[in-house]
C-alpha positions as YAML, in Angstrom:
chain: A
units: angstrom
residues:
- id: 1
  name: VAL
  ca: [-132.22, 63.69, -245.23]
- id: 2
  name: GLN
  ca: [-133.03, 65.53, -248.45]
- id: 3
  name: LEU
  ca: [-136.17, 67.21, -249.70]
- id: 4
  name: GLN
  ca: [-137.08, 67.06, -253.38]
- id: 5
  name: ALA
  ca: [-139.74, 69.45, -254.67]
- id: 6
  name: SER
  ca: [-141.44, 68.91, -258.01]
- id: 7
  name: GLY
  ca: [-144.60, 69.67, -259.94]
- id: 8
  name: GLY
  ca: [-144.04, 73.25, -260.97]
- id: 9
  name: GLY
  ca: [-144.75, 74.53, -264.43]
- id: 10
  name: LEU
  ca: [-146.55, 77.07, -266.57]
- id: 11
  name: VAL
  ca: [-150.30, 77.43, -266.11]
- id: 12
  name: GLN
  ca: [-152.91, 79.96, -267.09]
- id: 13
  name: ALA
  ca: [-154.64, 82.07, -264.48]
- id: 14
  name: GLY
  ca: [-157.49, 80.13, -262.93]
- id: 15
  name: GLY
  ca: [-155.72, 76.83, -263.44]
- id: 16
  name: SER
  ca: [-154.37, 74.32, -260.95]
- id: 17
  name: LEU
  ca: [-151.09, 72.65, -260.09]
- id: 18
  name: ARG
  ca: [-150.07, 70.09, -257.52]
- id: 19
  name: LEU
  ca: [-146.61, 70.33, -256.01]
- id: 20
  name: SER
  ca: [-144.93, 67.35, -254.39]
- id: 21
  name: CYS
  ca: [-142.22, 67.28, -251.75]
- id: 22
  name: ASP
  ca: [-140.50, 63.94, -251.30]
- id: 23
  name: VAL
  ca: [-138.43, 63.44, -248.16]
- id: 24
  name: ARG
  ca: [-135.56, 61.05, -248.77]
- id: 25
  name: GLY
  ca: [-133.42, 59.40, -246.14]
- id: 26
  name: SER
  ca: [-132.96, 56.19, -244.26]
- id: 27
  name: THR
  ca: [-134.67, 56.89, -240.96]
- id: 28
  name: PHE
  ca: [-136.55, 60.06, -240.10]
- id: 29
  name: VAL
  ca: [-139.72, 61.47, -238.63]
- id: 30
  name: ILE
  ca: [-141.41, 64.54, -240.08]
- id: 31
  name: ASN
  ca: [-142.44, 66.82, -237.25]
- id: 32
  name: ASN
  ca: [-143.81, 69.50, -239.52]
- id: 33
  name: ILE
  ca: [-143.46, 70.48, -243.14]
- id: 34
  name: GLY
  ca: [-144.33, 73.51, -245.17]
- id: 35
  name: TRP
  ca: [-144.24, 75.27, -248.49]
- id: 36
  name: TYR
  ca: [-142.58, 78.62, -249.04]
- id: 37
  name: ARG
  ca: [-142.21, 80.79, -252.10]
- id: 38
  name: GLN
  ca: [-140.02, 83.55, -253.37]
- id: 39
  name: ALA
  ca: [-141.14, 85.80, -256.18]
- id: 40
  name: PRO
  ca: [-138.67, 87.90, -258.19]
- id: 41
  name: GLY
  ca: [-137.52, 90.88, -256.15]
- id: 42
  name: LYS
  ca: [-139.38, 89.75, -253.04]
- id: 43
  name: GLU
  ca: [-138.47, 87.99, -249.84]
- id: 44
  name: ARG
  ca: [-139.30, 84.35, -249.24]
- id: 45
  name: GLU
  ca: [-142.66, 83.88, -247.56]
- id: 46
  name: MET
  ca: [-144.52, 81.03, -245.92]
- id: 47
  name: VAL
  ca: [-147.36, 79.67, -248.06]
- id: 48
  name: ALA
  ca: [-148.65, 76.75, -246.00]
- id: 49
  name: LYS
  ca: [-147.43, 74.68, -243.09]
- id: 50
  name: THR
  ca: [-148.69, 71.63, -241.27]
- id: 51
  name: GLY
  ca: [-147.56, 69.18, -238.64]
- id: 52
  name: ARG
  ca: [-147.79, 67.99, -235.09]
- id: 53
  name: GLY
  ca: [-147.69, 70.79, -232.60]
- id: 54
  name: VAL
  ca: [-148.14, 73.53, -235.19]
- id: 55
  name: GLY
  ca: [-151.50, 72.71, -236.74]
- id: 56
  name: THR
  ca: [-152.16, 73.86, -240.30]
- id: 57
  name: HIS
  ca: [-151.62, 77.42, -241.40]
- id: 58
  name: TYR
  ca: [-151.94, 79.27, -244.68]
- id: 59
  name: ALA
  ca: [-150.85, 82.66, -245.85]
- id: 60
  name: ASP
  ca: [-153.83, 85.00, -246.20]
- id: 61
  name: SER
  ca: [-153.12, 85.33, -249.90]
- id: 62
  name: VAL
  ca: [-153.68, 81.62, -250.57]
- id: 63
  name: GLN
  ca: [-156.32, 80.76, -247.97]
- id: 64
  name: GLY
  ca: [-159.19, 78.91, -249.63]
- id: 65
  name: ARG
  ca: [-157.23, 78.26, -252.81]
- id: 66
  name: PHE
  ca: [-154.28, 76.12, -251.67]
- id: 67
  name: THR
  ca: [-154.34, 72.93, -249.61]
- id: 68
  name: ILE
  ca: [-151.35, 71.31, -247.92]
- id: 69
  name: SER
  ca: [-151.36, 67.61, -247.13]
- id: 70
  name: GLU
  ca: [-149.04, 64.80, -246.08]
- id: 71
  name: ALA
  ca: [-148.99, 61.23, -247.30]
- id: 72
  name: ASN
  ca: [-147.16, 58.05, -246.39]
- id: 73
  name: THR
  ca: [-144.98, 59.89, -243.79]
- id: 74
  name: LYS
  ca: [-142.53, 60.64, -246.59]
- id: 75
  name: SER
  ca: [-144.24, 63.15, -248.84]
- id: 76
  name: ALA
  ca: [-146.12, 66.41, -248.67]
- id: 77
  name: TYR
  ca: [-148.24, 68.05, -251.32]
- id: 78
  name: LEU
  ca: [-149.54, 71.49, -252.13]
- id: 79
  name: GLN
  ca: [-152.69, 71.54, -254.21]
- id: 80
  name: MET
  ca: [-152.97, 74.96, -255.80]
- id: 81
  name: ASN
  ca: [-156.29, 75.97, -257.35]
- id: 82
  name: SER
  ca: [-157.53, 79.21, -258.86]
- id: 83
  name: LEU
  ca: [-153.99, 80.30, -259.52]
- id: 84
  name: LYS
  ca: [-153.26, 83.97, -260.05]
- id: 85
  name: PRO
  ca: [-150.35, 85.70, -261.80]
- id: 86
  name: GLU
  ca: [-149.18, 86.91, -258.38]
- id: 87
  name: ASP
  ca: [-148.65, 83.27, -257.37]
- id: 88
  name: THR
  ca: [-145.72, 83.14, -259.76]
- id: 89
  name: ALA
  ca: [-142.63, 82.24, -257.75]
- id: 90
  name: ILE
  ca: [-140.13, 79.55, -256.93]
- id: 91
  name: TYR
  ca: [-141.76, 77.23, -254.42]
- id: 92
  name: TYR
  ca: [-139.67, 75.47, -251.79]
- id: 93
  name: CYS
  ca: [-140.53, 72.83, -249.25]
- id: 94
  name: SER
  ca: [-138.93, 72.71, -245.85]
- id: 95
  name: GLY
  ca: [-139.65, 71.16, -242.53]
- id: 96
  name: ASN
  ca: [-138.50, 70.16, -239.11]
- id: 97
  name: ILE
  ca: [-137.38, 66.56, -239.38]
- id: 98
  name: TRP
  ca: [-135.97, 64.33, -236.69]
- id: 99
  name: THR
  ca: [-133.19, 61.85, -237.47]
- id: 100
  name: PRO
  ca: [-131.42, 59.49, -235.06]
- id: 101
  name: SER
  ca: [-128.00, 60.74, -236.17]
- id: 102
  name: GLN
  ca: [-128.61, 64.50, -236.34]
- id: 103
  name: GLY
  ca: [-131.56, 65.10, -234.09]
- id: 104
  name: SER
  ca: [-133.98, 67.78, -235.31]
- id: 105
  name: ILE
  ca: [-132.93, 69.47, -238.53]
- id: 106
  name: ASP
  ca: [-134.58, 71.96, -240.90]
- id: 107
  name: PRO
  ca: [-133.58, 71.05, -244.47]
- id: 108
  name: TRP
  ca: [-134.76, 72.86, -247.60]
- id: 109
  name: GLY
  ca: [-135.61, 71.44, -251.01]
- id: 110
  name: GLN
  ca: [-134.15, 72.94, -254.19]
- id: 111
  name: GLY
  ca: [-137.34, 74.69, -255.31]
- id: 112
  name: THR
  ca: [-139.71, 74.31, -258.24]
- id: 113
  name: LEU
  ca: [-140.80, 77.18, -260.47]
- id: 114
  name: VAL
  ca: [-144.47, 78.03, -260.82]
- id: 115
  name: THR
  ca: [-145.41, 80.52, -263.53]
- id: 116
  name: VAL
  ca: [-148.99, 81.73, -263.86]
- id: 117
  name: SER
  ca: [-149.81, 83.59, -267.06]
- id: 118
  name: SER
  ca: [-152.62, 86.14, -267.27]
...
């Protein structure tokens, strides 16, 4: 199972972006999935997470501006509105995914860069 994140780019403050996370594999079940980000010089932090057994959670810094969603049991999205320069970071998707061959695993996508200009 592999995760592919996309949708990053350069946007002005106040703008919007929609990130996509495509889960690729033959047979799997997404238990939960989330978005994380790492800004230059900072540690990686959770942005939003959703799934069975964990509910939906957002970092305080993005609450009310970002929305996480799942679609078609194979993709997850992060709608980011009212973007701020401090949202600039590499965004990663990751999740707990069950496969018949490996059981529960926690793969990470390669990341997509979001740059918000002031």
